[in-house]
C-alpha positions in Angstrom: 64.8 5.4 -5.1 63.3 5.2 -8.5 64.9 2.0 -9.6 68.4 3.0 -8.5 68.5 1.3 -5.1 71.0 -1.3 -6.2 73.3 1.3 -7.5 73.0 3.6 -4.5 73.3 0.8 -1.9 76.1 -0.9 -3.9 78.0 2.4 -3.9 77.6 2.8 -0.2 78.7 -0.8 0.4 81.8 -0.5 -1.8 82.7 2.8 -0.1 82.3 1.3 3.3 84.4 -1.8 2.3 87.2 0.4 0.9 87.2 2.5 4.1 87.5 -0.7 6.3 90.3 -2.1 4.1 92.1 1.3 4.4 91.9 1.3 8.2 93.1 -2.3 8.3 96.1 -1.6 6.0 97.1 1.5 8.0 97.0 -0.5 11.2 99.1 -3.3 9.7 101.6 -0.7 8.4 101.8 1.0 11.7 102.5 -2.3 13.5 105.2 -3.2 10.9 106.9 0.2 11.4 106.8 -0.2 15.2 108.2 -3.7 14.9 111.0 -2.5 12.6 111.9 0.4 15.0 111.8 -2.0 18.0 114.2 -4.4 16.2 116.6 -1.6 15.2 116.7 0.0 18.6 116.6 -3.3 20.6 119.5 -5.0 18.8 121.8 -1.9 19.4 121.0 -1.4 23.1 121.3 -5.0 24.2 124.8 -6.4 24.0 123.6 -10.0 24.8 121.1 -10.0 22.0 122.3 -12.1 19.1 
């Protein structure tokens, strides 16, 4: 790679790390949205829920 291996592989590594973090954050956000929706709909439909 003509002396640029560290730069090239470092760039690949950082890109992969950012993509993994992005997927992790999206999943966490999706779970939070579903949890909020469940709490909103669940408390209105169940009269015994306090």
